C-alpha positions, 0 to 999 in steps of 0.5 A: 500500500501507498505510505502517508507517512514518510520515514516509516517502515510501512506494513499493510496494517501500522505504520511505524513513525519516525519521532521528531523530537524538537517540539516548538508546541503551539507554535508551529501547530493548531494544536498540541496532544499529550497521550496518556494510557496507563493500566493501573492495576487497582491501585493510585496514589496522587504522586503517580498521577502527577508524574503519570502527567510530567511537569511539562504542560505546554501542549493544548490536549491532555489526552488520560486513558486508564484500566484497572482504576480502583474506586476512588474518584480519579477524576478528583484527583487528575484535576487537582493536578493540571488545577494551574493549567487545565481543566476538564472538558469530558470523561468517559467511565466504565467502571474500571475503564475510564478516560479522560480530556483535559483543555487549558483553561478557559477555552471550553468555548472551542469545543464546538461537539462533545460526544461520549460513547462505549463498548463492553465486552464479556461481563466483567472480566472475571473481576469487576476491576478488569472490566473490558471493552472501550471508552470512546469521546468525540470532540471538536477542538479549535474546529478539528474533529477527533475520536479518543477510544481507550481500550481494554482487550482480554487477556493471554497470548493465547487469546489473538483472534479474540483481541482482533475481534474486540478491536473490529466490534469497537471499531464498529460500535463506537458512536454508529447509534443514531449516526447521521450519515452525512456527518464528517468522519473524524479528522484523526483519531486515537486509540489507547490502552491495553491491547493486551498483545503480547511477544509471540514465540519466544520464551521468557529467559531469552526475551529477558536477555536482549531487553537487558542489552538494551536490544528491544527493538529486536523484539518487535517482529515478534509483538502479535499487535504488530504481526495481527495488522501485518496480517489485515487484521487489525488497524488498517491504516494505524500510525504507531512510533518505533517500540523503542522502550522496554515492554512496559508488562508485567513487572514485580509492583513497587520495583523495576523487575520483570515478573518474578511469581511462578508464571514468569510472563514474557514482557510484552508491549502491552499497552499501546498508543496508535493513531490515524490521520482520516486525509493526510493531504488536510493534516500533518500530523508529527510524533515528537515522543513515544515512551514508558513512564519507568518510575512509577511503580505501583502498577504490574504495568508501567504508563505509555505517554505520546506528544502527537502534533496537528497542523491543518494543511492549507495546500492540499499538497502538503502530506503528514509526516 
């Protein structure tokens, strides 16, 4: 297929985007977005949420997708953490699966459309604290229509086809009720969450040795998500940053050591952020970071953060980077 990103590794489904490290935030862009996903494993501290968001608040929108959220009022803690710079625009909550959109203080008049939706998968996933499915927010901000989808898909390495099916059902179901057939599609869709795809075909100790040598990029060919996308099963036309950070699951809680329980799980990139531009001739998207946050220890997952900047193309000959 033709590539819509430059400097990418092109696959049938997901295109791997090079990170452009320098960002002047909104001086050179129409909209800068910070996207964070984290499986909290039922634990929370205010200090972790502050670390999750970071001290650099120059972005416009902050998108926080959380899985296995404890029964605390996470919205209240997040609002407190960003109170100096950002207001809560919207939240979509389905038990332990939660999604929040924050924007600059006093800029809510720039929101012209706001819709919420959710899609549940298979009861309670064994525990009410491990709700599976997706929550989504559609928002038009500064004239750009965006959809953010935060999901938690089925676990275990063997359930690849189940995850593929869930992805397809989520995508086809969200915002489909009472849909206006003449409505413009979202200009960008961002999909984040604990997608639960694993490293396939390698035992845990060889994988850990590769990670210990900081050679984890060699493992991307064994990543189920990229494999399934390459087969054309899921996420066709989506982009993702290079997986240069260490696999984000499964850690011993309280440390940066991988699982030492009797299961000794194979480390995997379960936690991901993907994006898709509807028409690259109209919007330029630049990815300025894609990384894990390794200094948070309260969960068996490490959070993942992306910094994405959008420029509305005034001249249709320009494509996004």
